[in-house]
C-alpha positions in Angstrom: 21.0 -17.9 1.9 19.1 -14.7 2.7 16.0 -14.2 0.6 14.2 -10.9 0.1 10.8 -10.4 -1.6 8.6 -7.5 -2.4 5.3 -7.6 -0.5 2.2 -6.4 -2.4 -0.5 -4.3 -0.9 -3.0 -7.1 -0.8 -0.7 -9.2 1.4 -0.3 -8.8 5.1 1.6 -5.7 5.8 3.2 -4.4 9.1 1.3 -1.7 10.9 3.0 1.5 10.1 2.2 4.8 8.5 3.3 3.8 5.0 2.2 0.2 5.0 -0.9 1.1 3.0 0.8 3.7 0.8 4.0 2.0 -0.4 5.3 -1.5 -1.2 8.0 -2.8 1.1 10.5 -5.6 1.2 10.6 -8.3 3.8 13.7 -10.2 4.8 13.5 -13.8 5.8 16.8 -13.4 7.7 15.7 -13.2 11.3 18.9 -14.2 13.0 20.7 -11.8 15.4 19.4 -8.7 13.7 16.1 -8.8 15.6 18.0 -8.4 18.9 19.9 -5.5 17.3 16.7 -3.8 16.3 15.2 -4.3 19.7 18.3 -2.7 21.3 18.2 0.2 18.8 14.5 0.8 19.7 15.5 0.8 23.4 18.2 3.4 22.7 15.8 5.7 20.9 13.0 5.4 23.5 15.6 6.0 26.2 17.0 9.0 24.5 13.6 10.6 23.9 12.7 10.7 27.6 14.7 12.2 30.5 15.0 10.6 33.9 11.6 12.0 34.9 9.9 10.5 31.8 9.5 13.9 30.3 9.9 14.3 26.5 13.1 16.1 25.7 14.3 17.8 22.5 18.0 17.8 21.5 17.7 20.3 18.6 14.7 22.5 17.9 14.5 24.7 14.8 12.2 27.8 14.5 11.6 26.7 10.9 11.1 23.2 9.7 14.2 21.4 8.4 13.7 19.7 5.0 15.2 16.5 3.8 15.2 14.7 0.5 16.7 11.8 -1.5 19.5 12.1 -3.9 17.2 12.5 -7.0 14.8 14.8 -5.2 11.7 12.7 -5.8 11.0 12.0 -2.1 11.0 14.7 0.5 10.2 15.1 4.2 10.2 17.8 6.9 11.1 17.7 10.6 10.7 20.4 13.2 13.1 19.0 15.7 15.7 16.4 16.3 14.7 14.6 19.5 17.6 12.3 20.2 21.4 12.9 20.0 22.9 12.2 16.5 25.0 9.0 16.5 27.1 7.2 13.9 25.8 3.6 13.6 28.4 1.0 12.5 26.1 -2.1 12.5 26.4 -4.4 9.5 22.8 -3.7 8.4 23.3 0.0 8.3 26.6 -0.4 6.4 25.1 -2.7 3.8 21.9 -0.7 3.3 23.8 2.6 3.0 26.9 1.2 1.3 29.0 3.2 3.9 31.3 2.6 6.8 28.6 3.9 9.1 25.4 6.0 8.9 24.5 9.1 10.9 21.1 8.8 12.5 18.8 10.7 14.9 15.4 10.0 16.4 12.5 12.4 15.5 9.2 12.0 17.2 6.5 11.0 14.8 4.6 14.3 15.4 7.7 16.2 14.3 8.1 14.3 11.1 6.1 14.3 7.8 6.6 13.1 4.3 6.1 16.0 1.9 6.4 14.6 -1.5 7.1 11.4 -3.5 5.0 8.8 -1.8 4.6 7.1 -5.2 8.4 6.7 -5.3 8.7 5.7 -1.6 9.3 2.1 -0.8 10.2 0.3 2.4 12.3 -2.7 3.4 11.6 -4.8 6.5 15.1 -5.6 7.7 13.9 -7.5 10.8 10.5 -8.1 12.4 8.8 -4.7 12.9 11.8 -2.7 11.6 11.0 -0.8 8.4 13.6 1.2 6.4 12.2 3.7 3.9 14.0 4.5 0.7 13.4 6.1 -2.7 12.7 3.5 -5.4 14.2 5.8 -8.1 17.6 6.7 -6.7 17.9 4.2 -3.8 18.5 6.8 -1.0 17.6 5.6 2.4 15.8 8.4 4.2 14.4 7.1 7.5 13.5 4.0 9.4 10.9 3.1 12.1 10.0 0.3 14.4 6.4 -0.5 14.8 5.0 1.0 18.0 8.0 3.3 18.4 7.4 7.0 19.2 10.1 8.0 16.9 11.3 7.8 13.3 15.0 7.3 12.8 16.1 9.9 10.3 19.2 9.5 8.2 20.8 12.9 9.1 22.9 13.1 5.9 19.6 13.4 3.9 18.7 16.7 5.6 19.0 19.6 3.1 20.5 21.8 5.8 22.6 21.6 8.9 20.8 19.7 11.7 21.8 22.3 14.4 23.7 19.8 16.6 26.7 17.6 16.2 27.1 13.8 16.6 27.6 12.6 20.2 28.9 9.1 19.8 29.5 6.0 17.6 27.4 2.9 18.3 27.9 -0.8 17.3 31.6 -0.4 16.8 32.1 -4.1 17.5 30.8 -4.6 14.0 33.2 -2.0 12.6 35.2 -2.6 9.4 38.9 -3.0 9.8 39.7 -0.4 7.1 37.9 2.5 8.8 40.1 5.2 10.1 39.6 6.3 13.7 38.0 9.7 14.6 38.2 11.9 17.6 34.7 11.1 18.8 34.3 8.6 21.7 33.9 5.0 20.6 31.9 2.3 22.4 31.6 -1.4 21.5 27.8 -1.2 21.7 25.9 1.4 23.7 27.4 4.5 25.2 28.2 4.1 29.0 25.4 6.6 30.2 22.7 4.2 28.8 
């Protein structure tokens, strides 16, 4: 049986920008999810850099884009989306978002900032080093991060405006639910072929 517990500030916390500011949950389920998290981290890092190891930006806005939770208690701003938007069908994303899949995009840490509601912000460690940030008042998941990663993984549906780009692919469809209707976007059992 999977057990989850709230970690208090006095206990050992993962190194991350919010580990000193907000409580977080730690899962004792290490199983195959760690491998998934490592693979997702690799996808994000690979998407941030082009073939010559130069940073690339997928969508850049002249003004910052704002995002928030459903109740408005927690807010953030980004000034670019640095990886293509994808729809993730993994079981962890489905469970934490109570959805068939979740739309995500990588945003370099220097392009992301929390603007309000740090007192309401909590985080769940879904696998070693993988932290998912959510509002403790309404439960909205806003972003995730992997310790040591150059990017935050923003939940695109929490943006308060259009992101300026469209999703490019579905990932982790091998964990898809049978009742999900197909869409016109390409579908891959795990990673897209150009990885």
